[in-house]
SEDOPA-202018 format. One record per residue (C-alpha): residue in one letter; x, y, z. Coordinates in steps of 0.25 Angstrom, whole numbers, plus 2048, in hexadecimal, padded with zeros to 3 digits. Example, Ala and Ser with C-alpha at 12.3 -4.5 7.8 and 13.67 -1.06 7.14 Angstrom:
2
A8317EE81F S8377FC81D 
END
This chain:
394
M80182679B R8048307A6 V80182B7B4 L8008337C1 L80282A7CD I7FE8327DA S80382A7E7 H80982E7F4 T80E81F7F4 C8188237E9 Q81F82C7F2 S8278207F6 R8328197ED S82E80C7F3 E81F80C7F5 G8198137E9 Q8238167DF P8268087DB K8178097D5 A81B8167CE R8288107C8 E8218037C3 L81580C7BD A81F8157B6 A8278097B0 K81A8047AA L8138117A6 D814815798 G81382479B E81682D7A8 L81482A7B6 L8148367C0 V8138327CF L80E83D7D9 V81183B7E7 P8118447F4 E81E84B7F7 R81B849806 W81283E80C K80F83881A H811829819 Y80C822825 G80E82E82E R81C832828 W81E83D81E R826838812 H82A83F805 A82A83A7F7 Q8358317F2 P83A8357E4 P83A8287DC V8488227D7 A8498227C8 A83A8237C5 D8348227B7 Y82982A7BC H8268387C0 Y82683A7CF A81E8467D5 P81F8497E4 A8158547E7 K81085B7F3 A8048557F9 A7FA85D800 W7F485880D P7FE84C80E W7F984981C T7EC84F822 G7E984882F P7DE83E82F G7DE83F81F Q7EC83B81F F7F283B811 Y7E583980A L7E2848808 H7EF84A801 W7EF8507F3 Y7F98577E9 P7F78667E6 T8008647D9 L7F88597D3 A7EF8617CA K7FC8677C4 L8028597C3 L7F68547BB R7F685F7B1 T80585E7AE F80784E7AF R7F984B7A9 P7F883D7AD D7EF8337A6 V7EE82B7B3 I7EE82F7C1 D7F18247CB V7EC8287D9 W7F481F7E2 E7EC8257EE E7DF8217F5 P7D28267ED W7CD82C7FA S7DA8357FC F7D98447F7 V7E48427ED S7DC8387E6 A7CF8417E5 H7D884D7E1 V7DF8457D6 C7D18427D0 W7CC8507D1 L7D88567CA R7D884B7BF N7C984E7BC R7CD85D7BA I7DB85C7B4 L7DC84F7AD P7CE8487AB K7D483E7A2 S7DE8387AB R7DB82B7B3 I7DB82A7C2 I7DF81D7C9 S7DB81C7D7 E7E38137E0 T7DD80E7EE E7E18047F9 Q7D6806802 N7CF7F9806 L7C57FD810 D7B780280D K7B680F815 R7B081C813 Y7BA828815 P7B783581C P7B6842813 P7BD84680B F7C3838808 E7B7831803 W7B483C7FA F7C283B7F4 R7C082C7F2 S7B382E7EB Y7B88387E2 S7C58317DF L7BF8247DC R7B482B7D3 H7BF8317CB A7C98267CA D7CA81E7BD F7D08127C3 A7D280D7D1 V7DD8047D7 G7DB7FC7E4 R7E67F67EC S7DD7EA7EF Q7CF7E57EB E7CA7EB7F8 A7CF7F97F4 V7C77F77E6 R7BB7F37ED I7BB7FF7F6 I7BC8097EB R7B18027E4 S7A88037F1 R7AB8127F0 G7A58147E2 Y7B18127D9 D7AC80B7CD G7B880C7C3 P7C38027BF T7CB7FC7CB E7D77F37CD V7DF7ED7D8 V7ED7F17D8 P7F57ED7E4 N8017F37EC A80E7EE7E7 V81D7EC7EC D82A7EF7E6 H82F7E17E5 E83D7E67E2 I83E7EC7F0 F8367E17F7 H83C7D37F3 P8427C77FA M84F7C9801 D8597C1809 R84F7BE815 E85A7BA81F K8627C681C C8567CF81E R8537C882B Q8617CA830 E8627D882D L8557DB835 G8597D2840 L84C7C983F Q84B7BB844 G8417B0845 F8347B083D V8317BF83A V8237C5837 G8247D3832 Y81B7DE832 I81E7EA829 G8167F782A R80F801833 L80E7FD841 V7FF800843 E7F47F984A R7EC7F683D K7F77EE837 G7F47E3841 I8027E3847 M7FD7DF855 D7F87D284F L8067CF84A V80B7D1858 D8007C885E A8037BD854 L8127BD858 R80E7B8866 I8097AB860 C8137A9854 P81F7A0856 P8297A685F T8347A9855 T82A7B284D N82E7C184D L8287CE848 V82E7DA842 F8267E7840 V82B7F1835 G8247FE836 S82080983F G81380E846 E80C812852 Y808803855 E8167FF858 K815802867 K8097F9868 I8107ED861 R81C7EE86A V8137EE876 R80C7E2872 L8197DB86E R81F7DE87C G8127DA883 C8137CC87C G8227CB87E M8257CA870 E82E7D786E S83A7CF86A R8327C885E A82F7D5857 R8377E0851 F8337EE84C L83A7F4840 P83880383C E83080682F R839804823 P839809815 L83380080B E8417FD805 E8457F7812 L8397EE814 P83D7E280A A8487DE814 I83E7DD81F M8347D6817 N83F7CC813 A8437CA822 I8367C7828 D82F7B9826 V8217BE824 L81A7CC823 A80E7CE82B L8037D8828 P7F87D6833 S7EF7E2830 W7E27E5835 T7D57EA82F V7D17F6836 G7C5800834 S7CD80982A W7D7800824 K7DB7F2820 E7E87EE818 Q7E67F480A F7F27EC804 G7FE7EA80D R80A7ED804 V8137E780F I80D7D980B I8137DA7FD E8207E0801 A8227D480A Q81D7CA7FF A8277D07F5 C8327CC7FF G82D7BE7FF T8287C080E P81A7BA811 V80F7C2817 I8057BF822 G7F97C9822 S7EC7CB828 D7DF7CB81F S7DD7DA820 G7DA7E1813 A7E37DE807 I7ED7D680F P7E97C880B A7E87CB7FC V7F67D27FC I7FC7C6804 G7F67BC7FA Q7FF7B07F9 G80B7B6800 G8077B580F L7FC7B1819 V7F07B981E F7E97B882C P7DC7BF831 E7DF7CD836 R7E07D0845 N7E37C1848 A7F07C084E A7EF7B1850 S7ED7AF842 L7F87B883E A8017B0848 S7FD7A3841 R8017A8833 I80E7AD838 T81079F83F E80C798832 L81779F82A F82179E836 N82078F834 D82078E825 P82D79481F A82A78E812 G81C794812 R8227A2815 C82B7A1809 Q81F79C800 L8177A8804 G8227B1802 E8247AC7F4 K8157AD7F1 G8157BC7F6 R8217C07EE R81B7BA7E2 Q80E7C17E5 V8147CE7E6 L81C7CD7D9 E80F7C97D2 K8057D37D8 Y80C7DE7E0 T8187E47D9 W8187F37D5 N81A7EE7C7 R80D7E77C6 V8057F27CD A80B7FC7C3 G8067F37B8 Q7F87F37BE M7F88027C0 L7FD8047B2 R7F27FB7AC I7E88037B4 Y7ED8107AF Q7EB80B7A1 E7DE8057A3 T7D88127A8 E7DB81879A R7D080E795 V7C68117A0 S7BC81C79E R7BD8267A9 K7B08277B1 S7A78347AF T7A88367BE H7B683C7BC G7B084A7BB G7AA8527C6 E7AD8587D3 P7B28507DF A7A884E7EB W7B38547F4 E7B68607EC N7AC86A7F2 R7AF865800 Y7BE867801 
END
């Protein structure tokens, strides 16, 4: 079996390439991974990182329209894709991009004309039922109509594509964590290296309003006085957080650390007593997974999260949940773990066990390989022919 995996996430050795590595180890055949040479990742341009000792083919290629204003990266596509399809001739094309992105529709359009017998897997994380403006809704309709199998990152994501007309086979395949990078370490040593003291609640991620960070600041005011916060990340919201801390007289109880590469996060995850993810649901977004949750749990660190989106399901038995936008309830959860060291350890152990059972790249790769094989037994729908609704418009 020849598999083409198309994914901007696989630009990164630590974020997406572990999935490719595990797929290649299990696949009886060839794996080719197509990634953009250059990509804008949360406001910063980055370049493809060649994998180390890979057992698969890695193909960085120029992506047209990698960033187009309000369309962001969802209008990107690969001018060389047609040539690649003709030379590699994949049996399966796994599109690890949202179905409403242009690259997804373009893949389907080319497949129908060049390799009509190859199967397309469409992956999605979107868990809000919203209608996109033109041309994105057309792209999604076309992509879902021509996909042979759809993978949702959560049950909500599956429900959304069903509501948008997809009637083919589906399965929930979660995100995963590299448990060889994220693992329990000497916690006291990690704390000393970072200079952390007291009971430490950590937030790791983008400093933006919708992450509910101000609730964490407000919760600190009613937590035990030896409770401290550490923020790891960057964003335009940092100034407002500092102003609130200063206004409450709690500057000394909070530290800000710059954004770190993934490989440096395990030491921080082990240094904190609990990870907090107090995200809000807003009009255009709610937490689609929260990969930072399983990264903390892989280190044996318990998590406190809001009930936004997929957070409760991902936390599972490895932490506590509180109603979003409720700082008092968040403070209560923090205080509960502050007062119960044994309970923190138990939650950390449960979270670690849960990650090893459900959220490793090895397990995810096994799921995806089974899906690839299943598509061989599923008859393609007759709707795979014809012209896309958007073809005569753009």
